[in-house]
C-alpha positions, 0 to 999 in steps of 0.5 A: 500500500502506498504511503499516501493511502496509509496516511489517509487511513491513519488520518481517518482512523485518528480524526474520526474518533477525535471528532467525537471525543472532543466534547467528551474530553473537553465538555462544552461550557454551559456559558456557550449557547449556539443557535440553530444557524451557528451549529452547522458551522461549528460542526463543520469546523470541528470535523475539519479540525479533527481531520487535520489532527488525523492528518497530523498524526499521519504526518508525525508517523510518515513525514519525518523521513521525507523531511529528513531526506529533503533537508540534505545538509540542513539535517538539523533543521529537519527535526524542527521543521517536522515537529513544527509542521506536525504541531500546526496540524494537530494543535487545532483540535485541542485548541478549539475544544479548549476554547469551547470548554473554557468560554470566557474564563480569562485565566484559561484564555491566557493559558490557551493563548500561550499554549497554542497561539504563541507556540504556533507563532514559534512553529511558523518561525521555525518553518521559515528558518528551516525553509531558508536552511534547506534552500541555502544553496539556491538562495546563494545563487540568487544573491550572487546573480543579483550582485553580479554586474553583467559587464564584468568578465570575472563575474560568473554567478552560479545558477540557482537550483529549482 
């Protein structure tokens, strides 16, 4: 079975139970009362978050090898990038369920802000750093081409790699 199909099965086998377990693990606050119009939007969002969680689980299991392979000489950044991408995928499910459970408790909101929002910003910075580390040879070629003056015979910029 191909990796894509395995990942899809893992995403479904972990995402579908996550959808149903969210309200059990984090019981909704009695302070939150949805209207009939709002309910379908929240259900769809919860389903998408649970599937993103499932895909994150699949990426944790199967993505590391690919990220490490693509990293080449920037191997140290591979683990950080894999962890950050995994966190970005899996964090939405507990994040929104905690919001629903917490409602407007300010102390709880502060915890959620630091636990999820802050760490997602850090994950974005890690992915950006890893992106430049992975493609450093290509960016060096671009920078050399930008600083090279065409009229100078001693200037031979290396071509940027795709």
